[in-house]
C-alpha positions in Angstrom: -19.7 -7.1 12.8 -17.2 -5.5 11.2 -16.8 -6.1 7.7 -14.1 -3.9 6.6 -10.9 -4.9 6.3 -7.4 -2.1 6.0 -7.0 0.9 8.4 -7.0 4.5 7.0 -7.1 7.8 8.7 -8.5 11.3 6.3 -7.9 14.7 8.1 -8.7 18.1 7.0 -6.3 21.2 6.9 -6.1 24.1 4.7 -7.6 22.8 1.6 -6.2 19.7 1.4 -7.6 16.2 2.2 -4.7 13.5 4.0 -5.6 10.1 3.5 -3.6 7.8 4.8 -3.9 4.0 3.4 -2.7 0.7 5.1 -3.0 -3.0 4.3 -5.1 -4.3 2.4 -9.0 -3.4 1.3 -12.1 -4.8 0.4 -15.3 -2.8 -0.7 -16.6 -2.0 3.0 -13.1 -0.4 3.9 -13.0 1.8 0.4 -16.9 2.5 1.3 -15.6 4.5 5.0 -13.3 6.3 3.7 -14.8 7.4 -0.3 -17.6 8.3 3.1 -16.1 10.5 5.5 -14.2 12.5 2.6 -17.5 12.8 0.9 -18.1 14.6 4.0 -15.5 17.4 3.9 -16.4 17.9 0.4 -19.7 18.2 1.0 -19.0 21.1 3.7 -17.2 22.6 2.0 -20.4 23.5 0.0 -18.3 24.1 -3.8 -14.7 25.0 -2.4 -11.5 24.5 -3.9 -9.6 21.0 -2.4 -7.4 18.9 -3.1 -6.1 15.5 -1.3 -3.2 14.1 -0.8 -3.3 9.7 -1.1 -0.1 7.8 0.7 -0.4 4.5 -0.2 3.0 3.9 1.0 1.2 1.2 3.8 -1.4 -0.3 1.6 -0.8 -3.5 0.2 -4.3 -3.6 -2.4 -7.8 -4.5 -2.5 -10.2 -6.8 -4.1 -12.4 -6.5 -7.0 -15.1 -5.0 -5.2 -13.1 -3.0 -3.5 -11.3 -1.3 -6.8 -15.2 -0.8 -8.2 -16.3 1.4 -5.0 -12.6 3.4 -6.0 -14.2 3.7 -8.8 -17.4 4.9 -8.3 -16.2 7.6 -6.3 -13.3 8.7 -7.8 -16.3 9.0 -11.2 -18.0 11.5 -8.4 -15.4 13.3 -7.2 -14.5 13.8 -11.2 -17.8 16.2 -10.3 -16.8 18.3 -7.3 -14.2 21.5 -7.8 -11.1 19.4 -7.1 -8.2 21.3 -7.3 -5.7 18.2 -7.6 -4.8 14.7 -6.1 -1.0 13.9 -5.4 -0.3 10.6 -4.6 1.9 8.3 -3.4 2.3 4.4 -4.0 4.7 1.7 -2.0 4.8 0.4 -5.0 4.9 0.2 -8.7 2.2 -2.7 -8.5 -0.4 -1.1 -6.4 0.5 1.7 -8.9 -0.5 0.1 -11.9 -3.5 -2.1 -10.4 -4.9 2.0 -9.2 -4.7 3.3 -12.5 -6.4 -0.4 -14.5 -8.2 -0.9 -12.8 -9.7 2.9 -11.8 -10.8 4.3 -15.3 -12.1 7.3 -13.2 -9.2 8.8 -12.0 -7.6 9.2 -16.2 -9.8 12.7 -16.2 -8.8 13.5 -12.4 -4.9 16.3 -12.3 -2.7 13.8 -10.4 0.7 13.9 -10.2 3.0 10.7 -8.8 5.2 11.3 -5.1 8.1 9.9 -3.1 7.3 11.5 -0.1 4.6 14.1 1.8 6.3 17.6 2.0 6.6 16.9 -2.4 3.0 16.0 -2.9 1.9 18.8 -0.2 4.1 21.2 -2.0 2.9 21.0 -4.6 -1.0 20.9 -4.0 -0.2 24.6 -2.5 1.1 25.9 -4.7 -1.7 24.9 -7.4 -3.7 26.9 -4.2 -1.3 29.8 -5.0 -2.0 30.4 -8.2 
Protein backbone atom coordinates (compact mmCIF):
# COMPACT_ATOMS: atom_id res chain seq x y z
CA UNK A 1 0.00 0.00 0.00
CA UNK A 2 1.30 3.45 -0.94
CA UNK A 3 0.87 5.82 2.01
CA UNK A 4 2.44 8.83 0.29
CA UNK A 5 0.18 11.72 -0.77
CA UNK A 6 1.41 14.36 -3.19
CA UNK A 7 3.31 14.10 -6.45
CA UNK A 8 6.83 15.24 -7.16
CA UNK A 9 9.66 15.12 -9.66
CA UNK A 10 13.35 15.54 -8.87
CA UNK A 11 15.95 16.09 -11.59
CA UNK A 12 19.55 17.29 -11.65
CA UNK A 13 21.31 19.38 -14.29
CA UNK A 14 24.53 21.44 -14.17
CA UNK A 15 24.73 21.73 -10.40
CA UNK A 16 21.05 22.49 -9.85
CA UNK A 17 18.55 20.08 -8.32
CA UNK A 18 15.11 20.83 -9.75
CA UNK A 19 12.12 19.82 -7.62
CA UNK A 20 8.47 20.16 -8.65
CA UNK A 21 5.78 19.55 -6.03
CA UNK A 22 2.12 19.02 -6.86
CA UNK A 23 -0.83 18.42 -4.54
CA UNK A 24 -1.11 18.07 -0.78
CA UNK A 25 1.72 16.28 1.00
CA UNK A 26 1.96 13.99 3.97
CA UNK A 27 5.14 12.97 5.78
CA UNK A 28 5.67 9.89 3.58
CA UNK A 29 5.73 11.87 0.35
CA UNK A 30 8.04 14.51 1.85
CA UNK A 31 10.39 11.75 3.02
CA UNK A 32 10.33 10.28 -0.51
CA UNK A 33 11.33 13.48 -2.30
CA UNK A 34 13.82 14.40 0.44
CA UNK A 35 15.49 10.99 0.05
CA UNK A 36 15.77 11.47 -3.72
CA UNK A 37 17.44 14.85 -3.17
CA UNK A 38 19.76 13.39 -0.51
CA UNK A 39 20.85 10.66 -2.92
CA UNK A 40 21.80 13.27 -5.54
CA UNK A 41 23.68 15.37 -2.97
CA UNK A 42 25.51 12.35 -1.58
CA UNK A 43 26.58 11.37 -5.10
CA UNK A 44 28.13 14.83 -5.55
CA UNK A 45 30.80 13.96 -2.96
CA UNK A 46 30.96 17.45 -1.47
CA UNK A 47 30.62 19.46 -4.68
CA UNK A 48 28.60 22.67 -4.54
CA UNK A 49 24.98 22.56 -5.66
CA UNK A 50 21.79 24.62 -5.66
CA UNK A 51 18.12 23.72 -5.43
CA UNK A 52 15.16 25.16 -7.34
CA UNK A 53 11.83 24.25 -5.72
CA UNK A 54 8.78 24.83 -7.91
CA UNK A 55 5.79 24.67 -5.56
CA UNK A 56 3.23 26.49 -7.71
CA UNK A 57 1.06 23.36 -7.84
CA UNK A 58 1.56 22.39 -4.18
CA UNK A 59 -1.46 22.71 -1.94
CA UNK A 60 0.19 22.35 1.46
CA UNK A 61 0.90 19.57 3.86
CA UNK A 62 0.09 17.87 7.10
CA UNK A 63 1.80 18.98 10.32
CA UNK A 64 3.88 15.81 10.13
CA UNK A 65 5.02 16.68 6.59
CA UNK A 66 6.39 20.01 7.79
CA UNK A 67 8.28 18.25 10.60
CA UNK A 68 9.93 15.90 8.08
CA UNK A 69 10.73 18.91 5.88
CA UNK A 70 12.27 20.69 8.85
CA UNK A 71 14.51 17.69 9.60
CA UNK A 72 15.52 17.43 5.94
CA UNK A 73 16.34 21.16 5.77
CA UNK A 74 18.42 20.89 8.96
CA UNK A 75 20.43 18.15 7.22
CA UNK A 76 20.63 20.31 4.09
CA UNK A 77 22.15 23.13 6.16
CA UNK A 78 25.18 20.90 6.75
CA UNK A 79 25.73 20.24 3.03
CA UNK A 80 27.57 22.33 0.42
CA UNK A 81 24.46 24.11 -0.85
CA UNK A 82 25.08 27.48 -2.50
CA UNK A 83 21.44 28.63 -2.49
CA UNK A 84 17.82 27.61 -2.87
CA UNK A 85 15.35 29.33 -5.21
CA UNK A 86 11.70 28.97 -4.25
CA UNK A 87 8.57 29.48 -6.32
CA UNK A 88 5.29 29.34 -4.40
CA UNK A 89 1.77 29.14 -5.78
CA UNK A 90 0.36 31.21 -2.93
CA UNK A 91 1.54 33.46 -0.14
CA UNK A 92 -0.32 31.19 2.31
CA UNK A 93 1.92 28.24 1.42
CA UNK A 94 4.99 30.47 1.63
CA UNK A 95 3.95 31.65 5.10
CA UNK A 96 3.26 28.08 6.25
CA UNK A 97 6.61 26.90 4.91
CA UNK A 98 8.61 29.56 6.75
CA UNK A 99 6.51 29.23 9.91
CA UNK A 100 6.81 25.46 10.25
CA UNK A 101 10.19 24.80 8.61
CA UNK A 102 12.41 26.85 10.90
CA UNK A 103 15.64 25.29 9.59
CA UNK A 104 15.21 27.24 6.32
CA UNK A 105 16.12 30.48 8.10
CA UNK A 106 19.81 29.52 7.92
CA UNK A 107 19.73 29.03 4.13
CA UNK A 108 20.49 31.41 1.29
CA UNK A 109 16.98 31.46 -0.19
CA UNK A 110 15.17 33.77 -2.56
CA UNK A 111 11.54 33.65 -3.71
CA UNK A 112 10.72 34.04 -7.40
CA UNK A 113 7.62 34.23 -9.59
CA UNK A 114 8.99 32.10 -12.44
CA UNK A 115 11.50 29.38 -13.20
CA UNK A 116 13.63 31.37 -15.65
CA UNK A 117 14.49 34.11 -13.13
CA UNK A 118 15.09 31.53 -10.40
CA UNK A 119 17.39 29.47 -12.58
CA UNK A 120 19.28 32.55 -13.78
CA UNK A 121 19.89 33.62 -10.17
CA UNK A 122 21.19 30.19 -9.20
CA UNK A 123 23.45 29.97 -12.25
CA UNK A 124 24.87 33.44 -11.51
CA UNK A 125 25.92 32.22 -8.06
CA UNK A 126 27.98 29.42 -9.58
CA UNK A 127 29.85 31.95 -11.74
CA UNK A 128 30.95 34.01 -8.74
